[in-house]
VMD Tcl script that builds the backbone (N, CA, C; Angstrom):
set m [mol new atoms 351]
animate dup $m
set s [atomselect $m all]
$s set {name element resname resid chain x y z} {
  {N N MET 1 A 68.577 -12.652 -4.606}
  {CA C MET 1 A 69.727 -13.028 -4.495}
  {C C MET 1 A 70.478 -14.192 -5.299}
  {N N PRO 2 A 71.250 -13.581 -6.336}
  {CA C PRO 2 A 71.361 -14.827 -7.044}
  {C C PRO 2 A 72.383 -16.192 -6.964}
  {N N TYR 3 A 71.604 -17.558 -7.260}
  {CA C TYR 3 A 72.112 -18.482 -7.059}
  {C C TYR 3 A 73.355 -18.833 -7.980}
  {N N THR 4 A 73.307 -18.200 -8.795}
  {CA C THR 4 A 74.238 -19.005 -9.928}
  {C C THR 4 A 75.668 -18.634 -9.761}
  {N N ILE 5 A 76.285 -19.537 -9.794}
  {CA C ILE 5 A 77.600 -19.462 -9.803}
  {C C ILE 5 A 78.479 -19.976 -11.049}
  {N N GLU 6 A 79.294 -18.421 -11.639}
  {CA C GLU 6 A 80.544 -18.755 -13.166}
  {C C GLU 6 A 82.019 -18.333 -12.492}
  {N N GLU 7 A 82.121 -18.609 -13.107}
  {CA C GLU 7 A 83.878 -19.254 -12.092}
  {C C GLU 7 A 84.973 -20.217 -14.216}
  {N N GLU 8 A 85.867 -19.759 -14.016}
  {CA C GLU 8 A 86.928 -19.817 -15.284}
  {C C GLU 8 A 88.313 -21.238 -14.439}
  {N N LYS 9 A 88.966 -21.778 -14.492}
  {CA C LYS 9 A 89.662 -22.471 -13.185}
  {C C LYS 9 A 90.727 -22.794 -14.638}
  {N N THR 10 A 91.863 -22.914 -15.251}
  {CA C THR 10 A 92.616 -23.744 -15.762}
  {C C THR 10 A 93.526 -24.952 -15.511}
  {N N PHE 11 A 93.937 -25.838 -15.860}
  {CA C PHE 11 A 94.188 -27.206 -15.616}
  {C C PHE 11 A 95.680 -27.780 -17.107}
  {N N GLN 12 A 96.284 -28.216 -16.128}
  {CA C GLN 12 A 97.871 -28.302 -16.831}
  {C C GLN 12 A 96.871 -30.292 -17.370}
  {N N ALA 13 A 96.201 -30.280 -18.624}
  {CA C ALA 13 A 95.688 -31.597 -18.807}
  {C C ALA 13 A 94.927 -31.197 -20.539}
  {N N SER 14 A 95.552 -31.976 -21.852}
  {CA C SER 14 A 95.139 -31.732 -22.906}
  {C C SER 14 A 93.406 -31.434 -22.560}
  {N N SER 15 A 92.460 -30.972 -23.729}
  {CA C SER 15 A 91.728 -31.123 -23.224}
  {C C SER 15 A 90.720 -32.260 -23.843}
  {N N ALA 16 A 91.839 -33.198 -24.180}
  {CA C ALA 16 A 90.402 -34.663 -23.956}
  {C C ALA 16 A 90.911 -34.996 -22.875}
  {N N ASP 17 A 92.028 -35.256 -22.052}
  {CA C ASP 17 A 92.285 -35.582 -20.827}
  {C C ASP 17 A 91.441 -34.805 -19.562}
  {N N LEU 18 A 90.915 -33.843 -19.878}
  {CA C LEU 18 A 89.813 -32.795 -19.238}
  {C C LEU 18 A 88.822 -33.267 -19.840}
  {N N GLN 19 A 87.701 -34.471 -20.708}
  {CA C GLN 19 A 87.115 -34.042 -20.910}
  {C C GLN 19 A 87.255 -35.587 -20.101}
  {N N LYS 20 A 88.033 -36.753 -20.479}
  {CA C LYS 20 A 87.343 -37.415 -19.842}
  {C C LYS 20 A 87.830 -37.338 -18.223}
  {N N ALA 21 A 88.485 -36.999 -17.592}
  {CA C ALA 21 A 88.817 -36.609 -16.264}
  {C C ALA 21 A 86.830 -36.183 -15.740}
  {N N MET 22 A 86.397 -36.116 -16.618}
  {CA C MET 22 A 85.246 -34.378 -15.676}
  {C C MET 22 A 84.326 -35.184 -15.878}
  {N N LEU 23 A 84.007 -35.899 -17.047}
  {CA C LEU 23 A 83.374 -37.673 -17.016}
  {C C LEU 23 A 82.412 -38.357 -16.448}
  {N N GLY 24 A 84.161 -39.039 -15.440}
  {CA C GLY 24 A 84.884 -39.749 -14.356}
  {C C GLY 24 A 84.299 -38.846 -13.455}
  {N N ALA 25 A 84.403 -37.130 -12.809}
  {CA C ALA 25 A 84.346 -36.983 -12.042}
  {C C ALA 25 A 82.282 -37.585 -12.367}
  {N N VAL 26 A 81.657 -36.905 -13.194}
  {CA C VAL 26 A 80.424 -36.791 -13.072}
  {C C VAL 26 A 79.833 -38.481 -12.418}
  {N N LYS 27 A 80.019 -38.645 -12.753}
  {CA C LYS 27 A 79.914 -40.396 -12.352}
  {C C LYS 27 A 80.562 -40.793 -11.540}
  {N N GLY 28 A 81.557 -40.417 -11.266}
  {CA C GLY 28 A 81.503 -40.237 -9.418}
  {C C GLY 28 A 80.756 -39.278 -8.077}
  {N N LEU 29 A 80.396 -38.380 -8.446}
  {CA C LEU 29 A 79.271 -37.676 -7.960}
  {C C LEU 29 A 78.269 -38.214 -8.329}
  {N N GLU 30 A 77.866 -39.182 -8.655}
  {CA C GLU 30 A 76.219 -39.701 -9.364}
  {C C GLU 30 A 75.800 -38.688 -9.787}
  {N N GLY 31 A 76.137 -38.109 -10.840}
  {CA C GLY 31 A 75.314 -36.866 -11.632}
  {C C GLY 31 A 74.787 -37.633 -13.091}
  {N N GLU 32 A 74.230 -37.162 -13.581}
  {CA C GLU 32 A 74.368 -37.323 -15.192}
  {C C GLU 32 A 74.626 -36.258 -16.138}
  {N N VAL 33 A 75.290 -36.974 -17.031}
  {CA C VAL 33 A 75.901 -36.224 -18.407}
  {C C VAL 33 A 73.979 -36.053 -19.491}
  {N N LEU 34 A 73.785 -34.532 -19.596}
  {CA C LEU 34 A 72.693 -34.595 -20.546}
  {C C LEU 34 A 73.366 -34.413 -21.940}
  {N N LYS 35 A 74.005 -33.493 -21.825}
  {CA C LYS 35 A 74.390 -32.827 -23.290}
  {C C LYS 35 A 76.470 -33.082 -23.118}
  {N N HIS 36 A 76.556 -34.050 -24.664}
  {CA C HIS 36 A 78.504 -33.713 -24.635}
  {C C HIS 36 A 79.492 -33.578 -25.884}
  {N N ASP 37 A 79.076 -32.351 -26.366}
  {CA C ASP 37 A 79.966 -32.411 -27.476}
  {C C ASP 37 A 81.404 -31.990 -27.544}
  {N N THR 38 A 81.875 -33.425 -27.564}
  {CA C THR 38 A 83.529 -33.361 -27.859}
  {C C THR 38 A 84.451 -32.426 -28.722}
  {N N GLU 39 A 83.648 -32.190 -30.183}
  {CA C GLU 39 A 85.146 -31.358 -30.976}
  {C C GLU 39 A 84.279 -29.630 -30.325}
  {N N ALA 40 A 82.988 -29.081 -29.512}
  {CA C ALA 40 A 82.950 -27.950 -28.989}
  {C C ALA 40 A 83.543 -27.500 -27.844}
  {N N GLY 41 A 83.654 -28.741 -27.112}
  {CA C GLY 41 A 84.202 -28.906 -25.744}
  {C C GLY 41 A 83.434 -28.289 -24.755}
  {N N ARG 42 A 81.984 -28.405 -25.081}
  {CA C ARG 42 A 80.545 -28.723 -24.311}
  {C C ARG 42 A 80.410 -29.532 -23.393}
  {N N ILE 43 A 79.827 -29.533 -22.301}
  {CA C ILE 43 A 79.586 -30.813 -21.382}
  {C C ILE 43 A 78.366 -30.207 -20.934}
  {N N GLU 44 A 77.204 -30.329 -20.604}
  {CA C GLU 44 A 76.184 -29.856 -19.500}
  {C C GLU 44 A 75.281 -31.465 -18.388}
  {N N VAL 45 A 76.237 -31.392 -17.289}
  {CA C VAL 45 A 74.739 -31.797 -16.395}
  {C C VAL 45 A 74.808 -31.708 -15.823}
  {N N LYS 46 A 74.010 -32.767 -15.110}
  {CA C LYS 46 A 72.629 -32.266 -13.553}
  {C C LYS 46 A 73.127 -33.807 -12.435}
  {N N PHE 47 A 72.812 -33.091 -11.804}
  {CA C PHE 47 A 73.391 -33.526 -10.116}
  {C C PHE 47 A 72.130 -33.382 -9.108}
  {N N PRO 48 A 72.359 -35.059 -8.723}
  {CA C PRO 48 A 71.039 -34.825 -7.757}
  {C C PRO 48 A 70.903 -33.938 -6.613}
  {N N LYS 49 A 70.104 -34.555 -5.642}
  {CA C LYS 49 A 70.313 -33.408 -4.356}
  {C C LYS 49 A 70.542 -33.861 -2.883}
  {N N THR 50 A 70.893 -35.470 -3.551}
  {CA C THR 50 A 71.909 -36.444 -2.600}
  {C C THR 50 A 73.140 -36.716 -2.638}
  {N N ILE 51 A 74.254 -36.482 -2.412}
  {CA C ILE 51 A 75.929 -36.742 -3.603}
  {C C ILE 51 A 76.533 -37.352 -2.574}
  {N N LEU 52 A 76.438 -39.156 -2.967}
  {CA C LEU 52 A 77.863 -40.044 -1.752}
  {C C LEU 52 A 77.183 -39.350 -0.488}
  {N N GLY 53 A 75.591 -40.276 0.119}
  {CA C GLY 53 A 74.942 -39.809 1.223}
  {C C GLY 53 A 75.139 -38.468 1.298}
  {N N ASN 54 A 75.272 -37.510 0.907}
  {CA C ASN 54 A 74.906 -35.569 2.097}
  {C C ASN 54 A 73.873 -35.856 1.391}
  {N N VAL 55 A 73.421 -35.228 1.699}
  {CA C VAL 55 A 71.951 -34.521 1.599}
  {C C VAL 55 A 71.966 -33.454 1.775}
  {N N LEU 56 A 71.598 -32.062 0.367}
  {CA C LEU 56 A 71.980 -30.775 -0.006}
  {C C LEU 56 A 71.013 -30.375 0.233}
  {N N GLY 57 A 69.523 -30.794 -0.687}
  {CA C GLY 57 A 68.550 -29.723 -0.571}
  {C C GLY 57 A 68.712 -29.985 -1.816}
  {N N ASP 58 A 68.597 -28.975 -2.695}
  {CA C ASP 58 A 68.761 -29.225 -4.005}
  {C C ASP 58 A 69.302 -29.712 -5.178}
  {N N ARG 59 A 68.564 -30.078 -6.364}
  {CA C ARG 59 A 69.577 -30.420 -7.608}
  {C C ARG 59 A 70.267 -28.963 -7.729}
  {N N THR 60 A 71.424 -29.754 -8.736}
  {CA C THR 60 A 71.857 -28.793 -9.674}
  {C C THR 60 A 73.064 -28.706 -10.506}
  {N N GLN 61 A 72.572 -28.510 -11.831}
  {CA C GLN 61 A 72.623 -28.174 -13.279}
  {C C GLN 61 A 74.629 -27.853 -13.604}
  {N N MET 62 A 75.459 -28.176 -14.213}
  {CA C MET 62 A 76.430 -26.927 -14.969}
  {C C MET 62 A 76.960 -27.014 -16.508}
  {N N GLU 63 A 77.300 -26.734 -16.292}
  {CA C GLU 63 A 77.562 -25.939 -17.789}
  {C C GLU 63 A 79.065 -25.786 -18.109}
  {N N LEU 64 A 79.981 -27.212 -18.615}
  {CA C LEU 64 A 80.877 -26.187 -18.658}
  {C C LEU 64 A 81.856 -26.626 -20.264}
  {N N ASN 65 A 82.261 -25.527 -20.332}
  {CA C ASN 65 A 82.753 -25.237 -22.009}
  {C C ASN 65 A 84.812 -24.659 -21.656}
  {N N LEU 66 A 84.984 -25.425 -22.368}
  {CA C LEU 66 A 86.828 -25.654 -23.082}
  {C C LEU 66 A 86.926 -25.698 -23.324}
  {N N GLU 67 A 87.911 -24.432 -22.786}
  {CA C GLU 67 A 88.740 -23.890 -24.201}
  {C C GLU 67 A 91.153 -24.406 -24.421}
  {N N SER 68 A 90.738 -25.302 -25.456}
  {CA C SER 68 A 92.454 -25.640 -25.099}
  {C C SER 68 A 93.466 -24.057 -25.583}
  {N N THR 69 A 94.457 -23.955 -24.469}
  {CA C THR 69 A 95.165 -22.205 -24.203}
  {C C THR 69 A 96.189 -22.935 -24.867}
  {N N SER 70 A 97.062 -24.667 -24.558}
  {CA C SER 70 A 98.150 -24.959 -25.473}
  {C C SER 70 A 98.029 -26.009 -25.564}
  {N N ALA 71 A 99.278 -26.882 -26.085}
  {CA C ALA 71 A 98.532 -28.834 -25.964}
  {C C ALA 71 A 98.914 -29.042 -25.038}
  {N N THR 72 A 98.706 -28.482 -23.604}
  {CA C THR 72 A 99.039 -29.128 -22.155}
  {C C THR 72 A 98.415 -28.349 -21.148}
  {N N GLU 73 A 97.642 -27.319 -21.759}
  {CA C GLU 73 A 96.393 -26.800 -21.113}
  {C C GLU 73 A 94.888 -26.299 -21.366}
  {N N THR 74 A 94.427 -26.861 -20.057}
  {CA C THR 74 A 92.344 -26.626 -20.745}
  {C C THR 74 A 91.909 -25.747 -19.785}
  {N N LYS 75 A 91.467 -23.523 -20.467}
  {CA C LYS 75 A 90.765 -23.423 -19.098}
  {C C LYS 75 A 89.439 -23.870 -19.379}
  {N N VAL 76 A 88.771 -23.837 -18.557}
  {CA C VAL 76 A 87.069 -24.151 -18.274}
  {C C VAL 76 A 86.924 -22.999 -17.574}
  {N N ALA 77 A 85.785 -22.951 -18.700}
  {CA C ALA 77 A 84.230 -21.847 -17.672}
  {C C ALA 77 A 82.827 -22.626 -17.743}
  {N N LEU 78 A 82.340 -22.600 -15.966}
  {CA C LEU 78 A 81.750 -23.050 -15.816}
  {C C LEU 78 A 80.829 -22.625 -14.920}
  {N N LYS 79 A 79.707 -22.719 -15.193}
  {CA C LYS 79 A 78.360 -21.936 -14.855}
  {C C LYS 79 A 77.334 -23.405 -14.121}
  {N N ILE 80 A 77.363 -22.981 -12.816}
  {CA C ILE 80 A 75.922 -23.590 -12.363}
  {C C ILE 80 A 75.608 -22.566 -11.305}
  {N N TYR 81 A 74.390 -23.774 -11.892}
  {CA C TYR 81 A 72.955 -23.486 -10.727}
  {C C TYR 81 A 72.193 -23.964 -10.351}
  {N N PRO 82 A 71.088 -24.288 -9.306}
  {CA C PRO 82 A 70.360 -25.093 -8.717}
  {C C PRO 82 A 69.072 -25.062 -9.960}
  {N N ILE 83 A 68.576 -26.391 -10.135}
  {CA C ILE 83 A 67.383 -26.498 -10.210}
  {C C ILE 83 A 66.433 -27.117 -9.533}
  {N N ASN 84 A 64.857 -26.922 -10.171}
  {CA C ASN 84 A 64.297 -27.686 -9.846}
  {C C ASN 84 A 63.962 -28.935 -9.703}
  {N N PRO 85 A 62.764 -30.597 -10.048}
  {CA C PRO 85 A 62.758 -31.376 -10.647}
  {C C PRO 85 A 62.361 -31.386 -11.841}
  {N N VAL 86 A 61.701 -30.602 -12.385}
  {CA C VAL 86 A 61.444 -30.667 -13.652}
  {C C VAL 86 A 62.364 -29.924 -14.629}
  {N N GLY 87 A 64.227 -29.422 -13.658}
  {CA C GLY 87 A 64.588 -28.658 -15.033}
  {C C GLY 87 A 64.910 -27.320 -15.005}
  {N N GLN 88 A 63.731 -26.409 -13.958}
  {CA C GLN 88 A 64.123 -25.140 -14.278}
  {C C GLN 88 A 65.173 -24.797 -13.460}
  {N N VAL 89 A 65.596 -23.422 -13.316}
  {CA C VAL 89 A 66.582 -22.596 -12.680}
  {C C VAL 89 A 65.636 -22.086 -11.485}
  {N N LEU 90 A 66.204 -21.716 -10.238}
  {CA C LEU 90 A 65.533 -21.498 -8.899}
  {C C LEU 90 A 66.100 -20.335 -8.763}
  {N N GLN 91 A 65.040 -19.765 -8.847}
  {CA C GLN 91 A 64.892 -17.646 -8.617}
  {C C GLN 91 A 64.634 -18.070 -7.125}
  {N N PHE 92 A 64.540 -18.006 -6.489}
  {CA C PHE 92 A 64.204 -18.214 -4.791}
  {C C PHE 92 A 64.225 -19.224 -4.530}
  {N N GLY 93 A 64.566 -19.184 -3.090}
  {CA C GLY 93 A 63.958 -20.769 -2.275}
  {C C GLY 93 A 65.249 -21.612 -2.193}
  {N N ALA 94 A 66.343 -21.125 -2.789}
  {CA C ALA 94 A 67.748 -22.166 -2.347}
  {C C ALA 94 A 67.682 -21.843 -1.048}
  {N N ARG 95 A 68.963 -23.587 -1.239}
  {CA C ARG 95 A 69.997 -23.466 -0.306}
  {C C ARG 95 A 71.658 -22.695 -0.283}
  {N N LYS 96 A 71.150 -22.145 0.230}
  {CA C LYS 96 A 72.132 -21.890 0.433}
  {C C LYS 96 A 74.007 -22.450 0.124}
  {N N GLY 97 A 74.567 -22.054 -0.581}
  {CA C GLY 97 A 75.801 -22.682 -0.507}
  {C C GLY 97 A 76.152 -23.988 -1.168}
  {N N VAL 98 A 74.988 -24.690 -1.734}
  {CA C VAL 98 A 75.061 -26.051 -2.865}
  {C C VAL 98 A 75.124 -26.020 -3.766}
  {N N PRO 99 A 75.698 -25.424 -5.423}
  {CA C PRO 99 A 75.758 -24.767 -5.867}
  {C C PRO 99 A 77.747 -25.195 -5.799}
  {N N ARG 100 A 78.113 -24.252 -4.872}
  {CA C ARG 100 A 79.506 -23.862 -4.322}
  {C C ARG 100 A 80.156 -25.085 -4.188}
  {N N LYS 101 A 79.267 -26.255 -3.472}
  {CA C LYS 101 A 79.772 -27.245 -2.606}
  {C C LYS 101 A 79.942 -27.987 -3.885}
  {N N VAL 102 A 78.642 -28.532 -4.423}
  {CA C VAL 102 A 79.106 -29.255 -5.706}
  {C C VAL 102 A 80.205 -28.949 -6.798}
  {N N MET 103 A 80.412 -27.452 -6.515}
  {CA C MET 103 A 81.507 -27.212 -8.056}
  {C C MET 103 A 82.684 -27.699 -7.358}
  {N N THR 104 A 83.598 -27.407 -6.259}
  {CA C THR 104 A 84.152 -27.619 -5.659}
  {C C THR 104 A 85.210 -28.604 -4.846}
  {N N TRP 105 A 83.405 -29.138 -4.803}
  {CA C TRP 105 A 83.866 -30.968 -5.011}
  {C C TRP 105 A 83.868 -32.259 -6.287}
  {N N PHE 106 A 83.433 -31.199 -7.820}
  {CA C PHE 106 A 83.829 -31.395 -8.713}
  {C C PHE 106 A 85.229 -31.228 -9.138}
  {N N PHE 107 A 85.906 -30.128 -8.692}
  {CA C PHE 107 A 87.109 -29.513 -9.109}
  {C C PHE 107 A 87.708 -30.722 -8.763}
  {N N ALA 108 A 87.813 -31.004 -7.563}
  {CA C ALA 108 A 88.502 -32.211 -6.785}
  {C C ALA 108 A 88.684 -33.396 -7.724}
  {N N HIS 109 A 87.308 -33.284 -7.115}
  {CA C HIS 109 A 87.110 -34.819 -8.829}
  {C C HIS 109 A 88.360 -35.546 -9.840}
  {N N ILE 110 A 88.838 -33.704 -10.561}
  {CA C ILE 110 A 88.851 -33.816 -11.745}
  {C C ILE 110 A 90.098 -33.563 -11.606}
  {N N GLU 111 A 91.009 -33.078 -10.549}
  {CA C GLU 111 A 92.426 -33.181 -9.850}
  {C C GLU 111 A 92.706 -34.115 -9.395}
  {N N HIS 112 A 91.671 -34.876 -9.024}
  {CA C HIS 112 A 92.485 -36.189 -8.328}
  {C C HIS 112 A 91.973 -37.746 -10.107}
  {N N ARG 113 A 91.307 -37.240 -10.790}
  {CA C ARG 113 A 91.544 -38.007 -11.295}
  {C C ARG 113 A 92.587 -37.672 -12.484}
  {N N LEU 114 A 92.627 -36.586 -13.119}
  {CA C LEU 114 A 93.866 -36.210 -13.323}
  {C C LEU 114 A 95.565 -36.342 -12.989}
  {N N LYS 115 A 95.566 -36.688 -11.716}
  {CA C LYS 115 A 96.476 -36.863 -11.189}
  {C C LYS 115 A 97.353 -38.551 -11.648}
  {N N SER 116 A 96.311 -38.810 -11.040}
  {CA C SER 116 A 96.177 -40.867 -11.363}
  {C C SER 116 A 96.260 -41.037 -12.363}
  {N N GLU 117 A 96.404 -40.794 -13.069}
  {CA C GLU 117 A 96.657 -40.884 -14.904}
  {C C GLU 117 A 98.255 -40.466 -15.178}
}
mol reanalyze $m
mol bondsrecalc $m
mol representation Tube
mol addrep $m
């Protein structure tokens, strides 16, 4: 059973504003930025097993690629998957639904931050 989720979503924001909102969302969800290439629009993030007091049971890693489609619109290609304590992708034994839940929370935090600006 594949645990990796790949999705695309378009936001009504510039790439710079979206990256700022994403980094804020990572911090708000107690995640850690592993890599951030502003020019390429690439962000790699790791989330712990427990987020905001909710025990999810698996760590997750997320790879984000941003592509500006216009001055006020940016498309995000997201890939998220469960990882073990040393950062390897879990091929079996992962809890069902953890990556989807983290992704949902992440997008909600981004949308909230974009509305607040």
